[in-house]
N, C-alpha and C positions, 0 to 999 in steps of 0.2 A: 720723329714722325708724329703727327697729330692724329689722335684718335677721333673717329666720327661718333658723335653722340646724337642719337635721334631726338632726345628730349630737347636739346639745345636748338636743333634745327626746327622743331615744331614751334618753339617759342619765337624764334626769329621770323618764321612765316606769319605767325599770328600778329606780331608787331607791324609788319609791313602791310598786311591786309586790313588792319584795324583803321587805317587812315581812310579807306574807301568803303568799308563795310560797317554795318551796325546791326544789332539784334534787338528784338522786342520780346518782352515777356508776354505770353499768350494766355495768361490766367484770366483775370476779370475782363480784359479788353478784347477777348477773342470773339470771332463772329458767332460762335455757338452760344455764347452767353448774352448776346445783345437782345434787348426786347424788340419785337417787331413794331414798326411805326403804325399807329392807329390812323384811320382815315380822318378822325377829328383833329389830329395833330397837323395834318396837311392843310386844314383850313386856316390855321394861324400863319402859315408860311406864305400862302398865295391868296390874295383877297378875291380872286376870281372863283375860287372853290367854295366861297362862303354861301353861295346860292344853292338852295336845295328845293327842288320842285316836288310838290305834294299833291296827290289827288285823293279826295276823300268824299264821304257822304254823311249827311246828318239826317236823322229820322225823328219826327215828332208824331205823337199819337195821343188822342184824348178819347178813350171809350167811356161813354156814360150811357145812362138809360135813354135820355132824350136826344142826345147829340153825339155822334161819333165822327172823328176826323183822323186823317192820316196825311202826313206831308213828308216828302223826300227832297233833300237839297244836295245835289252833287256840286262839288266845288274844286277849284284848283288854287294853289297858293305858292308863293315864293317864301322860303324860310331863311332868314339871315341869321347865321351863327347861333342857332337854337334859342334865340331870344325874341326876335321880331318877325312877324309874318304879315304879308299883305296878300289878299286874294279876292276872287270873284266867284259867284255861283249862281245857280238858277234854282227855282223852287217850283214844284208841282204838288198841289194839295187837293184833297177831296174831303168835303164836309157835308153832312146831311143837311145842315141848316143853310149853308152858303153855296153849295155846289162846288164847281171846279175853280181853283185859283192857280194862276201861273204868274211867274215874275222872275226877278233877278235881284241880286244884292252884291255889294262890295263890303269888305271887312278888313280891319286891322286888328292884330292880336299881339299882346305883350305877354311873354311867358316868364314866370317867376317860379323856378323849380318846377313843380307839377301843377301849380295853380296858374291860371291865365286870366287876363282881363281882355275883353273883346268889345270893340265898337263896330257897328255895322249900319248901313243904310239900305233899307229893303223897300222895293217897289213891287206891288202885287196888283194883278187884275182879277177882280172878283166877278165871275161870269153871271151869277144870279142878279147882282146889282148893276151890271154893266158899268163898272166904276173902277178907276185906278186909285189905290190907296198907297201911301208911303209913310215911312217912319224911321227915325233913328232908333236904334236898339242898343242898349248897354247890357253886357253879359259878364258873368264870372263863371269860371269852369275849373274842372279838375281832370288832369290827364292820368290814365292808368299807368303809364311809364314815360320815361324821358324821350322816347322816340315818337310819342304821341300816336300810338296805334289805336287807342280807344280813349274817348273822353265823354264827359257829361257837362252840360252848361245850363245855367239858369239866367234869365234876363228880364228886362222891363222895356216894353215898347213905349215910346214917348208921345206919339200922336193919338189923340182920342178917336179920330176917324178910323185909323188903322185898328185900334182896339175894338171898335164896334163890329168890324167885319172879320176879325180874327176869332177862330173858335176858342182860343186860349184867353182872350181878353187882353189885359195889359201884361200878364205874366207869361213868359215863354220858357220852355225847356226843350233840350235836344240831347240826343245820344249820337256820338260821331264815331266813325270808323275810317281808318286810313287803308287804302289798298294800292 
């Protein structure tokens, strides 16, 4: 008579089931140890997610003894993969010398780490002179962080007519905030 050995039976069952079953080591590849996918990583997979809509405001002021001015520029922009930005904005300003100025502008920005280069075309109506002035403006700026929550920029207006009616002359500076 043959004796029944449980160890032999277990090996026999393991051989038969190994054809249709497999196992995986759950050490480094387990779900618990995987890094979460960051939202920036999703931008590289699907090009439709590269667009980022930004709303912000820039402020300029020039307090002096003879002339004080204040300007606020709300703007919206599309930001492509943290490098290129295109946007539009409006300006409302008040100056002791020139009175109220209103207008709009379009801009393009190239980000290089935290430094950016910006070109814009600005069109303003100066109420005291009853005149429209326009100028291309080139700026260089610095962002406080990679998400561009705050920044400062300095630039030069190219049109002498614009420079004459601007309280800042040819030199411009702005402080910006994203909201």
